C-alpha positions in Angstrom: 0.0 0.0 0.0 1.6 3.3 -1.1 1.3 6.9 0.1 -2.1 8.5 -0.6 -3.9 5.2 -1.1 -7.6 4.9 -0.4 -8.4 1.2 -0.7 -11.1 -1.3 0.2 -10.0 -4.9 0.8 -12.3 -8.0 0.6 -11.1 -11.6 0.6 -11.6 -13.3 -2.7 -14.6 -15.5 -3.3 -14.3 -18.8 -1.5 -12.4 -17.4 1.4 -14.1 -17.0 4.8 -13.5 -17.7 8.5 -13.2 -21.4 7.7 -11.1 -21.0 4.6 -8.9 -17.9 5.1 -6.5 -16.5 2.6 -2.7 -16.5 3.2 -2.2 -13.2 1.3 -1.2 -10.3 3.5 -1.4 -6.5 3.4 1.7 -4.2 3.9 1.6 -0.4 4.2 4.9 1.1 2.9 7.0 3.1 5.4 5.9 6.7 5.8 2.8 6.2 3.7 -0.4 8.0 4.7 -3.3 5.7 3.7 -7.0 5.1 4.3 -7.9 1.4 4.2 -11.3 -0.3 4.6 -11.5 -3.9 5.6 -14.8 -5.5 4.5 -14.9 -9.2 4.8 -11.2 -9.9 5.1 -10.0 -13.3 6.3 -6.2 -13.8 6.5 -4.4 -16.6 8.3 -0.6 -16.2 8.5 -0.2 -18.5 11.5 1.8 -21.0 9.5 4.7 -18.6 8.8 7.0 -17.2 11.5 7.4 -13.4 11.4 4.4 -12.9 9.1 1.7 -10.4 9.9 -1.7 -10.3 8.1 -1.6 -6.4 8.1 1.7 -4.7 8.7 2.7 -1.0 8.7 6.4 -1.0 8.0 8.6 -0.4 11.0 9.3 3.2 12.0 6.7 4.6 9.7 5.7 8.3 10.2 2.6 7.9 8.0 -0.9 8.1 9.4 -3.1 5.1 8.6 -6.9 4.9 9.1 -8.5 1.5 9.2 -12.3 1.5 8.6 -13.9 -1.8 9.7 -17.0 -3.1 7.9 -18.6 -6.5 8.0 -16.7 -9.4 9.7 -12.9 -9.5 9.5 -10.5 -12.1 11.0 -6.7 -11.8 11.1 -4.4 -14.4 12.6 -0.7 -13.7 12.8 2.3 -16.0 12.5 4.6 -16.8 15.4 6.4 -13.7 16.8 4.1 -11.3 14.8 1.1 -9.1 15.6 -2.2 -9.5 13.7 -2.1 -5.7 13.0 1.6 -4.8 13.3 2.9 -1.3 13.9 6.4 -1.4 15.2 8.2 1.8 16.3 8.1 4.1 19.3 9.7 7.3 18.1 8.0 10.6 18.8 7.6 10.9 15.1 5.7 7.6 14.7 2.5 7.9 12.6 -0.9 7.2 14.0 -3.1 4.1 13.4 -6.8 4.9 13.8 -9.3 2.1 13.8 -13.0 2.9 13.5 -16.2 1.7 11.8 -19.3 -0.4 12.6 -18.0 -3.8 11.6 -16.2 -6.6 13.5 -12.5 -7.2 13.7 -10.9 -10.2 15.4 -7.1 -9.8 15.6 -5.0 -12.6 17.1 -1.3 -12.4 17.5 1.1 -15.2 17.0 3.2 -16.6 19.9 5.2 -13.6 21.3 3.2 -11.1 19.2 0.5 -8.6 20.2 -3.0 -8.8 18.8 -2.8 -5.2 17.7 0.6 -3.5 18.2 4.1 -4.9 17.9 5.9 -8.1 17.1 8.3 -9.9 19.5 11.0 -7.6 21.0 9.7 -4.5 19.4 7.6 -1.5 20.7 4.6 0.3 19.4 3.1 3.8 19.7 0.2 6.0 18.6 -2.8 3.6 18.2 -6.4 4.9 18.5 -9.5 2.7 18.5 -12.6 4.9 17.9 -15.2 2.4 16.8 -16.2 -1.1 15.7 -16.3 -4.3 17.6 -12.7 -5.1 18.1 -11.4 -8.3 19.7 -7.6 -8.3 20.1 -5.8 -11.3 21.6 -2.0 -11.4 22.2 0.0 -14.6 21.7 2.1 -15.9 24.6 3.8 -12.9 26.3 2.2 -10.4 24.0 -0.4 -7.8 24.9 -3.9 -7.8 23.4 -3.3 -4.2 22.3 0.2 -2.9 22.7 3.6 -4.5 22.9 4.7 -8.0 21.8 7.1 -10.0 24.0 9.5 -7.5 25.8 7.8 -4.7 23.8 6.8 -1.3 25.2 3.5 0.5 24.4 3.1 4.3 24.3 0.1 6.5 23.5 -2.7 3.9 23.2 -6.2 5.5 23.2 -9.6 3.8 23.3 -12.2 6.4 22.3 -15.2 4.3 21.2 -16.4 1.0 20.0 -16.7 -2.3 21.8 -13.2 -3.5 22.6 -12.2 -6.8 24.1 -8.4 -7.0 24.7 -6.8 -10.1 26.2 -3.1 -10.5 26.8 -1.2 -13.7 26.2 0.5 -15.3 29.2 2.2 -12.4 31.2 1.1 -9.9 28.6 -1.2 -7.0 29.5 -4.7 -6.7 28.0 -3.8 -3.2 27.0 -0.2 -2.1 27.5 3.2 -3.7 27.4 4.2 -7.3 26.6 6.1 -9.4 29.1 8.8 -7.1 30.6 7.7 -4.2 28.4 6.8 -0.7 29.8 3.5 1.0 29.2 2.9 4.8 29.1 0.1 7.1 28.2 -2.8 4.6 28.0 -6.1 6.5 27.8 -9.7 5.4 27.7 -12.2 8.1 27.0 -15.2 6.1 25.6 -16.6 2.9 24.4 -17.2 -0.4 26.1 -13.9 -1.9 27.1 -13.1 -5.3 28.6 -9.4 -5.8 29.1 -7.8 -8.9 30.7 -4.2 -9.6 31.5 -2.8 -13.0 30.6 -1.5 -15.0 33.6 0.4 -12.5 35.7 -0.1 -9.7 33.2 -2.0 -6.6 34.1 -5.4 -5.8 32.6 -4.0 -2.3 31.8 -0.3 -1.7 32.2 2.6 -4.2 32.3 4.1 -7.3 33.9 7.7 -6.7 35.1 7.8 -3.4 33.4 6.9 0.2 34.4 3.4 1.5 33.8 2.8 5.3 33.9 0.1 7.8 32.9 -2.9 5.5 32.7 -6.1 7.5 32.5 -9.8 6.3 32.4 -11.9 9.3 31.7 -15.0 7.8 30.2 -16.7 4.8 28.7 -17.7 1.6 30.4 -14.5 -0.3 31.5 -14.0 -3.7 33.0 -10.4 -4.5 34.0 -9.5 -8.1 34.8 
């Protein structure tokens, strides 16, 4: 996906939740793009370091992701289902909204939405949709993969269910990863830490500036 793209993705005829595609989506580094997922089923679980939807590492581009219909993304080992690696102040923003459903499941050591193993993530906003994000072992549901930090994560709307893999936060850092500037201002949010992981925050990392200012929030 190149800079300036406005694209709608559907899985090809014959692909659904029981027969997903192995084709993946990659947004070029520094590209600003508007993407719509409308009936996308991608399973990359058979390939290590493979993400169904990846924004290239360190990108400064802003990406909007509009969710329509049902969409299911499963990542390969060590990868996130929606992967956005990079924690510099200049990191672009990923905004997820819409009225559809998105199920994003990270591979082992990867986040559901956020970073892969041993990488950090920043600037993610969920503003709408029914979003279910589950981290693989040691990864956050939304945030860092294993040993990955998470900064500037905002839930502003939608129905969001975030579940960390073992020792990963529901929303925040992966195992040993720090979490900072985690904000919930709206929506219905259920967030569950995996094993010893925090519902919001970190396991064996530092967690700072966590704000719940609105919405209906259940932290487990």
